[in-house]
C-alpha positions, 0 to 999 in steps of 0.5 A, spaced: 477 309 562 479 302 564 475 302 571 469 305 567 470 299 562 470 294 567 464 297 570 460 297 564 463 289 563 460 287 569 454 291 569 453 287 562 453 281 566 461 280 566 461 274 561 465 273 555 462 274 549 458 280 552 450 279 550 449 281 543 445 288 544 452 290 548 457 287 543 458 293 538 459 298 544 463 293 548 468 292 542 468 300 540 470 301 547 475 296 547 478 299 541 478 306 544 482 303 550 487 299 545 488 305 540 489 310 546 494 305 549 498 304 543 498 311 541 501 312 549 506 307 547 508 310 541 509 317 544 512 315 551 517 310 548 519 313 541 527 314 541 528 319 537 523 325 534 522 324 526 518 329 521 512 324 522 511 325 530 506 331 529 502 328 524 501 321 527 500 324 534 494 329 531 491 324 526 491 319 532 488 324 536 482 325 531 482 317 530 481 316 537 476 321 538 472 318 533 472 312 536 470 315 543 464 318 539 462 311 536 462 308 543 458 313 546 453 313 540 453 305 541 452 306 548 446 311 547 443 307 543 443 301 548 440 306 553 435 310 549 432 304 545 
């Protein structure tokens, strides 16, 4: 995922902030990476299981998939508009 994000970043010009038409997709993709990294950190390093683990991980998967769908939608708008 990080390789794909870097490829898109350099394809968009490789400077920060990204060009205006690319910004919504760029920030949505960065949000996906940050969210799934935080979710992985929670899953990997949580010291003890609690009754909230399963709802947190399932809810996190749903939110993460919604972020992926949003980033894909915004990327599609770049390609097809």
